[in-house]
RODO-2510 file (C-alpha; in nm, 4 decimals, decimal comma):
residues 378
     n   res          X          Y          Z
     1     m    -2,4529    -1,8244    -1,1927
     2     p    -2,3704    -2,0402    -0,8851
     3     i    -2,2668    -1,7320    -0,6829
     4     d    -2,5132    -1,4443    -0,6571
     5     y    -2,4146    -1,0945    -0,7684
     6     e    -2,4101    -0,9419    -0,4215
     7     m    -2,1741    -1,2096    -0,2884
     8     l    -1,9455    -1,1750    -0,5917
     9     r    -1,9108    -0,8035    -0,5256
    10     v    -1,8093    -0,8693    -0,1650
    11     i    -1,5621    -1,1362    -0,2773
    12     w    -1,4018    -0,8938    -0,5224
    13     w    -1,3898    -0,6231    -0,2551
    14     l    -1,1991    -0,8728    -0,0386
    15     l    -0,9719    -0,9706    -0,3283
    16     l    -0,8907    -0,6049    -0,3940
    17     l    -0,8018    -0,5640    -0,0261
    18     v    -0,5810    -0,8760    -0,0419
    19     l    -0,3986    -0,7441    -0,3488
    20     i    -0,3420    -0,4040    -0,1854
    21     i    -0,2107    -0,5723     0,1294
    22     g     0,0062    -0,8011    -0,0836
    23     f     0,1587    -0,5021    -0,2573
    24     a     0,2097    -0,3067     0,0658
    25     v     0,3762    -0,6029     0,2397
    26     m     0,5845    -0,7377    -0,0498
    27     d     0,6875    -0,4164    -0,2237
    28     g     0,6769    -0,2288     0,1060
    29     f     0,9888    -0,3887     0,2471
    30     d     1,1988    -0,3138    -0,0612
    31     l     1,0698     0,0454    -0,0706
    32     g     1,1516     0,0847     0,2983
    33     a     1,4946    -0,0713     0,2549
    34     s     1,5617     0,1554    -0,0446
    35     v     1,4850     0,4626     0,1662
    36     l     1,7457     0,3489     0,4197
    37     v     2,0304     0,2897     0,1716
    38     p     2,2209     0,6200     0,2266
    39     f     2,1251     0,6453     0,5956
    40     i     2,2347     0,3164     0,7511
    41     g     2,4845     0,2166     0,4831
    42     k     2,7988     0,3912     0,6043
    43     t     3,0321     0,2551     0,3363
    44     d     2,9926     0,1729    -0,0299
    45     t     3,0083    -0,1975     0,0511
    46     e     2,7327    -0,1675     0,3123
    47     r     2,5148     0,0213     0,0693
    48     r     2,5774    -0,2498    -0,1901
    49     v     2,4740    -0,5108     0,0671
    50     i     2,1401    -0,3319     0,1204
    51     i     2,0814    -0,2979    -0,2520
    52     n     2,1588    -0,6647    -0,3110
    53     t     1,9122    -0,7783    -0,0446
    54     i     1,6288    -0,6320    -0,2541
    55     g     1,7834    -0,6347    -0,6024
    56     p     1,6706    -0,9894    -0,6962
    57     v     1,3094    -0,9455    -0,5753
    58     w     1,1927    -0,5871    -0,6219
    59     e     1,0669    -0,6420    -0,9781
    60     g     0,8594    -0,9413    -0,8748
    61     n     0,7197    -0,7491    -0,5788
    62     q     0,5863    -0,4757    -0,8058
    63     v     0,3737    -0,7339    -0,9861
    64     w     0,1330    -0,6947    -0,6928
    65     f     0,0845    -0,3307    -0,7939
    66     i     0,0063    -0,4365    -1,1517
    67     l    -0,2352    -0,7029    -1,0261
    68     g    -0,4110    -0,4447    -0,8094
    69     g    -0,4427    -0,2005    -1,0986
    70     g    -0,5692    -0,4785    -1,3239
    71     a    -0,8265    -0,5863    -1,0643
    72     v    -0,9556    -0,2296    -1,0334
    73     f    -0,9770    -0,1980    -1,4120
    74     a    -1,1626    -0,5262    -1,4586
    75     a    -1,3797    -0,5494    -1,1468
    76     w    -1,4386    -0,1832    -1,0547
    77     p    -1,4379     0,0183    -1,3816
    78     y    -1,5880     0,3338    -1,2284
    79     v    -1,3208     0,3354    -0,9576
    80     y    -1,0523     0,2917    -1,2224
    81     a    -1,1932     0,5754    -1,4348
    82     v    -1,2127     0,8212    -1,1455
    83     s    -0,8866     0,7378    -0,9670
    84     f    -0,6556     0,6957    -1,2653
    85     s    -0,7848     1,0086    -1,4393
    86     g    -0,8435     1,2301    -1,1359
    87     f    -0,5084     1,1461    -0,9779
    88     y    -0,3279     1,1705    -1,3107
    89     i    -0,0435     1,3987    -1,1960
    90     a     0,0037     1,2029    -0,8734
    91     m     0,0074     0,8794    -1,0748
    92     f     0,2674     1,0286    -1,3085
    93     l     0,4809     1,1242    -1,0061
    94     l     0,4504     0,7676    -0,8784
    95     l     0,5389     0,6312    -1,2209
    96     l     0,8457     0,8566    -1,2280
    97     t     0,9666     0,7111    -0,8974
    98     f     0,9173     0,3606    -1,0362
    99     i     1,1167     0,4553    -1,3465
   100     m     1,4075     0,5980    -1,1451
   101     r     1,4407     0,2944    -0,9180
   102     p     1,5572     0,0418    -1,1816
   103     v     1,7854     0,3045    -1,3356
   104     a     1,9498     0,3566    -0,9965
   105     f     1,9871    -0,0185    -0,9429
   106     k     2,1513    -0,0704    -1,2806
   107     y     2,3746     0,2377    -1,3031
   108     r     2,5051     0,2983    -0,9505
   109     s     2,7960     0,0515    -0,9875
   110     k     2,8853     0,1376    -1,3473
   111     e     3,1485     0,3822    -1,2229
   112     a     3,3867     0,3546    -0,9282
   113     s     3,3496     0,7236    -0,8393
   114     k     3,2155     0,7779    -0,4842
   115     t     3,0175     1,0801    -0,6002
   116     w     2,8615     0,8837    -0,8859
   117     r     2,7569     0,5956    -0,6616
   118     y     2,6303     0,8102    -0,3755
   119     t     2,4241     1,0188    -0,6210
   120     w     2,2480     0,7106    -0,7524
   121     d     2,2010     0,5764    -0,4007
   122     s     2,0358     0,9081    -0,3082
   123     i     1,8114     0,8912    -0,6159
   124     l     1,7096     0,5375    -0,5174
   125     s     1,6308     0,6528    -0,1636
   126     i     1,4393     0,9665    -0,2646
   127     s     1,2317     0,7846    -0,5266
   128     a     1,1327     0,5187    -0,2721
   129     l     1,0573     0,7852    -0,0092
   130     l     0,8283     0,9727    -0,2488
   131     a     0,6473     0,6498    -0,3409
   132     c     0,5884     0,5656     0,0266
   133     v     0,4478     0,9124     0,0965
   134     v     0,2301     0,9227    -0,2170
   135     f     0,0666     0,5919    -0,1269
   136     g    -0,0231     0,7217     0,2189
   137     v    -0,1447     1,0549     0,0817
   138     a    -0,3733     0,8657    -0,1588
   139     v    -0,5297     0,6693     0,1282
   140     g    -0,5733     0,9896     0,3295
   141     n    -0,7593     1,1549     0,0432
   142     v    -0,9858     0,8543    -0,0078
   143     i    -1,0827     0,8671     0,3607
   144     q    -1,1714     1,2371     0,3276
   145     g    -1,3521     1,1942    -0,0043
   146     v    -1,2351     1,2673    -0,3565
   147     p    -1,3758     1,5690    -0,5478
   148     f    -1,5492     1,4054    -0,8439
   149     h    -1,8972     1,3712    -0,9876
   150     f    -2,0794     1,2197    -1,2848
   151     d    -2,3159     1,3696    -1,5362
   152     a    -2,6389     1,1987    -1,6470
   153     s    -2,4476     0,9817    -1,8959
   154     l    -2,1970     0,8760    -1,6261
   155     r    -1,9061     1,0768    -1,7617
   156     t    -1,6512     1,1474    -1,4879
   157     f    -1,5540     1,4995    -1,3812
   158     y    -1,2682     1,5508    -1,1349
   159     t    -1,2720     1,8967    -0,9745
   160     g    -0,9690     1,8773    -0,7456
   161     s    -0,6108     1,9937    -0,7904
   162     f    -0,2736     1,8285    -0,7407
   163     w    -0,1656     2,0468    -0,4494
   164     a    -0,4993     2,0017    -0,2697
   165     l    -0,4082     1,6346    -0,2314
   166     f    -0,1378     1,7333     0,0185
   167     n    -0,3706     1,8523     0,2935
   168     p    -0,2880     1,8075     0,6657
   169     f    -0,4682     1,4768     0,7201
   170     a    -0,3350     1,3296     0,3960
   171     l     0,0185     1,4346     0,4916
   172     l    -0,0225     1,2644     0,8283
   173     c    -0,1222     0,9466     0,6407
   174     g     0,1748     0,9956     0,4077
   175     i     0,4209     1,0269     0,6964
   176     m     0,2652     0,7257     0,8665
   177     s     0,2973     0,5254     0,5446
   178     l     0,6638     0,6241     0,5214
   179     c     0,7336     0,5238     0,8828
   180     m     0,5414     0,1973     0,8479
   181     l     0,7253     0,0904     0,5324
   182     v     1,0659     0,2056     0,6598
   183     g     1,0061    -0,0037     0,9730
   184     h     0,9057    -0,2978     0,7542
   185     g     1,2107    -0,2526     0,5324
   186     a     1,4351    -0,2356     0,8387
   187     s     1,2855    -0,5661     0,9639
   188     y     1,3710    -0,7246     0,6311
   189     l     1,7275    -0,5910     0,6472
   190     v     1,7733    -0,7432     0,9929
   191     c     1,6896    -1,0806     0,8343
   192     k     1,9194    -1,0278     0,5356
   193     t     2,2257    -0,8538     0,6823
   194     e     2,4761    -0,9078     0,9607
   195     g     2,6901    -0,7157     1,2105
   196     a     2,6802    -0,3392     1,2493
   197     l     2,4471    -0,2948     0,9529
   198     a     2,1859    -0,5224     1,1109
   199     l     2,2180    -0,3386     1,4438
   200     r     2,1541    -0,0049     1,2746
   201     a     1,8511    -0,1543     1,1015
   202     i     1,7192    -0,2719     1,4390
   203     r     1,7430     0,0771     1,5878
   204     v     1,5911     0,2557     1,2894
   205     g     1,3157    -0,0025     1,2526
   206     r     1,2162     0,0205     1,6170
   207     y     1,1755     0,3988     1,6107
   208     a     1,0057     0,4037     1,2695
   209     t     0,7493     0,1398     1,3662
   210     l     0,6802     0,3055     1,7022
   211     l     0,6153     0,6350     1,5242
   212     s     0,3883     0,4496     1,2794
   213     v     0,1830     0,3122     1,5720
   214     i     0,1532     0,6592     1,7276
   215     l     0,0442     0,8159     1,3981
   216     f    -0,2054     0,5320     1,3416
   217     a    -0,3662     0,6043     1,6778
   218     l    -0,3607     0,9797     1,6086
   219     g    -0,5162     0,9228     1,2665
   220     g    -0,7947     0,7150     1,4213
   221     w    -0,8700     0,9921     1,6697
   222     w    -0,8716     1,2479     1,3855
   223     v    -1,1111     1,0363     1,1787
   224     d    -1,3454     1,0068     1,4764
   225     q    -1,3331     1,3721     1,5791
   226     g    -1,2648     1,5778     1,2672
   227     i    -1,3278     1,3884     0,9415
   228     m    -1,6638     1,3688     0,7671
   229     g    -1,7758     1,0083     0,7251
   230     y    -2,0349     0,8736     0,4799
   231     n    -2,3397     0,6522     0,5239
   232     i    -2,5911     0,5263     0,2673
   233     s    -2,9393     0,6413     0,3700
   234     h    -3,1392     0,5165     0,0713
   235     i    -3,0850     0,3091    -0,2446
   236     t    -3,3306     0,3461    -0,5322
   237     s    -3,1674     0,0994    -0,7747
   238     h    -3,1874    -0,2790    -0,7904
   239     i    -2,8889    -0,4822    -0,6675
   240     a    -2,8201    -0,5860    -1,0294
   241     d    -2,7623    -0,2253    -1,1345
   242     s    -2,4147    -0,0760    -1,1311
   243     n    -2,5281     0,2849    -1,1299
   244     p    -2,3710     0,5235    -0,8746
   245     l    -2,6463     0,7815    -0,9324
   246     m    -2,9193     0,5793    -0,7633
   247     k    -2,8631     0,6343    -0,3916
   248     s    -2,8687     0,8955    -0,1160
   249     v    -2,5743     0,9479     0,1174
   250     t    -2,5561     1,1315     0,4496
   251     m    -2,2403     1,2752     0,6050
   252     a    -2,1402     1,3336     0,9658
   253     i    -1,8250     1,3901     1,1692
   254     g    -1,7041     1,0484     1,2811
   255     g    -1,9297     0,8744     1,0308
   256     w    -1,6559     0,6263     0,9402
   257     m    -1,6908     0,4814     1,2929
   258     h    -2,0475     0,3666     1,2215
   259     n    -1,9420     0,0162     1,1144
   260     y    -1,7546    -0,0392     1,4399
   261     a    -2,0590     0,0590     1,6439
   262     t    -2,2781    -0,1752     1,4379
   263     y    -2,0307    -0,4648     1,4306
   264     p    -1,8052    -0,4393     1,7407
   265     l    -1,5968    -0,7399     1,6290
   266     m    -1,4485    -0,5166     1,3600
   267     m    -1,2530    -0,3464     1,6395
   268     i    -1,0207    -0,6470     1,6247
   269     a    -0,8554    -0,4981     1,3128
   270     p    -0,7355    -0,1648     1,4630
   271     a    -0,6491    -0,3397     1,7903
   272     l    -0,4285    -0,5891     1,6042
   273     g    -0,2833    -0,3029     1,3987
   274     l    -0,1647    -0,1350     1,7175
   275     g    -0,0652    -0,4624     1,8866
   276     f     0,1354    -0,6026     1,5961
   277     g     0,3177    -0,2709     1,5578
   278     l     0,4138    -0,2539     1,9267
   279     l     0,5196    -0,6197     1,9350
   280     s     0,7319    -0,5635     1,6256
   281     c     0,9131    -0,2850     1,8132
   282     v     1,0073    -0,5093     2,1068
   283     t     1,1020    -0,8193     1,9029
   284     r     1,3497    -0,6558     1,6663
   285     h     1,6309    -0,8921     1,7629
   286     c     1,4097    -1,1882     1,6605
   287     a     1,4401    -1,1000     1,2938
   288     r     1,1785    -1,3248     1,1345
   289     t     0,9249    -1,2688     1,4120
   290     a     0,9649    -0,8924     1,3832
   291     l     0,9248    -0,9109     1,0045
   292     l     0,6036    -1,1153     1,0335
   293     l     0,4659    -0,8794     1,2978
   294     s     0,5547    -0,5815     1,0799
   295     a     0,3649    -0,7428     0,7894
   296     g     0,0713    -0,7995     1,0247
   297     h     0,0818    -0,4342     1,1290
   298     i     0,0587    -0,3231     0,7654
   299     a    -0,2193    -0,5724     0,6883
   300     m    -0,4312    -0,4674     0,9862
   301     v    -0,3848    -0,0950     0,9195
   302     l    -0,5134    -0,1387     0,5646
   303     t    -0,7926    -0,3694     0,6833
   304     t    -0,8973    -0,1031     0,9344
   305     v    -0,9263     0,1532     0,6549
   306     a    -1,1263    -0,0879     0,4366
   307     l    -1,3659    -0,1837     0,7169
   308     s    -1,4176     0,1809     0,8104
   309     l    -1,5131     0,2756     0,4547
   310     f    -1,7238    -0,0315     0,3679
   311     p    -1,9350    -0,0375     0,1544
   312     f    -1,7712     0,2753     0,0076
   313     i    -1,4699     0,2281    -0,2178
   314     l    -1,4247     0,5853    -0,3404
   315     p    -1,6409     0,8467    -0,1635
   316     s    -1,7117     1,1735    -0,3435
   317     s    -1,6650     1,5015    -0,1581
   318     s    -1,8169     1,7008    -0,4487
   319     n    -2,1447     1,5093    -0,4508
   320     p    -2,1656     1,2414    -0,1779
   321     n    -2,4661     1,0808    -0,3500
   322     m    -2,2349     0,9910    -0,6407
   323     s    -1,9826     0,8095    -0,4233
   324     l    -1,8703     0,4700    -0,5502
   325     t    -1,9624     0,1697    -0,3393
   326     v    -1,9327    -0,2075    -0,3508
   327     w    -2,2957    -0,2258    -0,4659
   328     d    -2,2897     0,0193    -0,7573
   329     a    -1,9372     0,0400    -0,9026
   330     s    -1,8638    -0,3153    -1,0165
   331     s    -1,8497    -0,4932    -1,3510
   332     s    -2,1257    -0,7291    -1,4582
   333     h    -2,2136    -1,0522    -1,2792
   334     y    -2,0679    -1,2600    -1,5643
   335     a    -1,7397    -1,0626    -1,5727
   336     l    -1,6859    -1,0940    -1,1964
   337     f    -1,7580    -1,4669    -1,2040
   338     l    -1,5280    -1,5313    -1,4998
   339     m    -1,2431    -1,3357    -1,3390
   340     l    -1,2955    -1,5194    -1,0111
   341     i    -1,2324    -1,8486    -1,1906
   342     a    -0,9089    -1,7035    -1,3321
   343     v    -0,8019    -1,5923    -0,9834
   344     v    -0,8717    -1,9362    -0,8345
   345     v    -0,6569    -2,0972    -1,1059
   346     f    -0,3660    -1,8531    -1,1335
   347     l    -0,3245    -1,6919    -0,7894
   348     p    -0,2009    -2,0164    -0,6250
   349     i     0,0552    -2,0470    -0,9047
   350     v     0,1789    -1,6918    -0,8420
   351     l     0,1968    -1,7519    -0,4660
   352     s     0,3792    -2,0846    -0,5114
   353     y     0,6365    -1,9326    -0,7434
   354     t     0,6879    -1,6368    -0,5077
   355     a     0,7407    -1,8719    -0,2129
   356     w     0,9923    -2,0741    -0,4159
   357     v     1,1870    -1,7608    -0,5119
   358     y     1,2205    -1,6495    -0,1492
   359     k     1,3217    -2,0002    -0,0448
   360     v     1,5989    -2,0025    -0,3056
   361     l     1,7158    -1,6563    -0,1977
   362     a     1,7004    -1,7320     0,1762
   363     g     1,9951    -1,6334     0,3898
   364     p     2,1881    -1,3126     0,4531
   365     v     2,3881    -1,1075     0,2044
   366     r     2,7437    -1,0808     0,3368
   367     e     3,0067    -0,8171     0,2719
   368     k     3,2623    -1,0829     0,1728
   369     d     3,0269    -1,1997    -0,1018
   370     i     2,9873    -0,8438    -0,2303
   371     e     3,3643    -0,7936    -0,2396
   372     d     3,4261    -1,1259    -0,4169
   373     p     3,4978    -1,0392    -0,7849
   374     t     3,3759    -1,3814    -0,8977
   375     q     3,0238    -1,3108    -0,7672
   376     h     2,7651    -1,1106    -0,9603
   377     h     2,6123    -0,8298    -0,7564
   378     y     2,4855    -0,4763    -0,8080
***
């Protein structure tokens, strides 16, 4: 193969990070905007305006989630087996929120009743809120380590419980995720709405993003002072082996900061995460700039998490030696290379089509358009 196995694994680790960031940025703004529907939409028309800013794009945005799941399945089969089976109930809860969202979009305007419409708007908001929190809780649990182990034949055993996922640190990550995506959604609404609705979005977005920055800094302090981090002390397998049983792992408080001490340039990621968030707060009236800065804030927060954990992808709290890393959890060399070719061919097509869609849909959604009976809106 023209690319060696070790490099392919790093490339696919980067691609997984890109897909996660793509999902968080693209689907994040419509989740955040959905949360805000009953809070900043004071009238039925205003709520319809919010819904119609995201209505044409939310389905396409969720393709990033499918791509991420597909990448995990194909490139990191052990990670897929542990996460999708161990987090089964949490995944079902997430799936339920994704089921309720399209139902709310389609049904809320089927009846003229205020109670009917407000009920569906509330369902849309609550489902998006739960999704935002669950994503953050998942990241918080990965940072702390997931209770799983393998037997000698590499069968997976998950020993945790659903309620244990909602521990204090994970909840902090969940609240931060909610604030970050609400701030991002508010930035998008400033770009897509006008008048009083846009002004409310500015205020909400500023406070939500500021709280996200504060919680990000607090989370970093907590990781450094109170969370057990992992380090590989010894590997007994060859680089060509994808066997998570062939290494030794040590744990220490603040261990996730080891990469930053070894490679100080990595500190750029958390610094930009804080900087982009703060700049997004003070540039809210410059709608597009604030939206780009908000996207940068999300990207750098997720990059900070990835760099902190590297080379770990899914650490095990039950048996740290069985943690899944970039070096021992991947598919074969041939599979990674073949999929990389597919990515090089098809990802530019997906990105080009996405850019075209947003170009076509550029411009604000106005109340007069919503009230025009000749126009087709939710």
